Kinemage of the C-alpha trace (Angstrom):
@kinemage 1
@onewidth
@group {chain A} dominant
@subgroup {mainchain}
@vectorlist {calphas} color= white
{ca leu a 1} P 1.566 -188.930 49.069
{ca trp a 2} L 5.171 -189.967 48.657
{ca thr a 3} L 7.949 -187.795 47.287
{ca val a 4} L 9.691 -188.850 44.079
{ca leu a 5} L 13.262 -187.673 43.489
{ca glu a 6} L 13.473 -188.546 39.808
{ca ile a 7} L 12.187 -190.715 36.993
{ca leu a 8} L 14.675 -193.459 36.136
{ca gln a 9} L 13.023 -195.274 33.202
{ca glu a 10} L 9.962 -195.171 30.978
{ca lys a 11} L 8.076 -198.233 29.733
{ca gly a 12} L 4.660 -198.085 28.104
{ca lys a 13} L 2.285 -196.234 30.406
{ca arg a 14} L 4.605 -196.326 33.415
{ca tyr a 15} L 7.673 -194.625 34.838
{ca lys a 16} L 10.173 -196.248 37.172
{ca val a 17} L 10.773 -193.734 39.950
{ca lys a 18} L 13.317 -193.191 42.701
{ca trp a 19} L 11.637 -192.438 46.018
{ca ala a 20} L 12.815 -189.928 48.621
{ca gly a 21} L 13.491 -191.023 52.164
{ca ile a 22} L 14.774 -194.012 54.069
{ca asp a 23} L 12.996 -197.248 54.982
{ca pro a 24} L 12.994 -197.193 58.804
{ca glu a 25} L 13.224 -200.989 59.012
{ca thr a 26} L 16.234 -201.446 56.720
{ca lys a 27} L 17.834 -197.990 57.118
{ca lys a 28} L 18.300 -197.974 53.325
{ca ser a 29} L 16.751 -195.939 50.548
{ca trp a 30} L 13.354 -197.104 49.331
{ca ala a 31} L 13.617 -199.388 46.296
{ca pro a 32} L 12.617 -197.816 42.962
{ca ser a 33} L 9.250 -198.946 41.623
{ca trp a 34} L 6.973 -198.574 38.610
{ca val a 35} L 4.062 -196.115 38.756
{ca his a 36} L 1.444 -195.022 36.219
{ca lys a 37} L 2.471 -191.968 34.228
{ca his a 38} L -0.603 -190.061 35.391
{ca asp a 39} L 0.668 -190.344 38.989
{ca cys a 40} L 3.741 -188.206 38.213
{ca thr a 41} L 3.669 -184.417 38.364
{ca pro a 42} L 4.110 -182.316 35.215
{ca asp a 43} L 7.348 -180.863 36.659
{ca leu a 44} L 8.789 -184.334 37.235
{ca val a 45} L 7.897 -185.424 33.699
{ca ala a 46} L 9.377 -182.224 32.221
{ca glu a 47} L 12.652 -182.877 34.063
{ca trp a 48} L 12.692 -186.454 32.701
{ca lys a 49} L 12.134 -185.294 29.124
{ca arg a 50} L 15.089 -182.832 29.162
């Protein structure tokens, strides 16, 4: 499992999420990506909907 810091956008059945951590190869934050809504925790979704 990977840790998500926050949801950035919502589109259809997906959320664009910001990942925690640093890519060891680039030394930069992981790029945000789209994931299915059912892959996000209820707490994360509740924070997004506030």
